[in-house]
N, C-alpha and C positions, 0 to 999 in steps of 0.2 A: 504494500500500500504506500502511496506517495502522498505528500501533503497536498499536491495539486489536484488530487482526486476528490478532495473534500470541498464542501461549500465554504465560503468566506467565514461564516459564523463558526463552523466546525474547526477551521484552521486556527482561528483566534483562541478557541477554547483549548484545543490540544497543544497549542504553543505555550500554554501556561506551564507545561512540564519542562520547559527550558532544554537543557542538554539531554534530557531523557525522552524528548519527543520521538526520536527514532524508535525507542523501545515501545512506546505507546502505540505508534503506527504499526509496528510489527505485530503487536497483540491484536490490534484492530483487524489487520489482514487475517490473522488466525481466527478471530471471532467470526468474521464474515464467511469464512470457509466452513467453520465448524464451531458454533457457539458453545458447545460442550468442552472445547479445548482450553477455555480460559476460566479463571476462578469466578465465583459468584460476584465478588466485588467489581471485577472488570466488566462482567455482563451487565450489571446495574449501571455502571458508568456509560457503557456504549449504548444501552437502551435509552438512557436519559439524554445523551448528547449527540448521538450519531445515527439515530433511526430515521431521520428525514431524507437521507439520500441513500439509495440502494447501490450495491456494487456493480 
């Protein structure tokens, strides 16, 4: 998953992770492929912040 694949709002939200943005994007890619592959905490985060744009 690339930052450019997200909406502007999603980019701003995920960029709050600073130098760890790459990790959060990697988890998002995993989540979109298989939601069961990430922890429940990350599932909640992605449902709340990244459900408006499909892959």
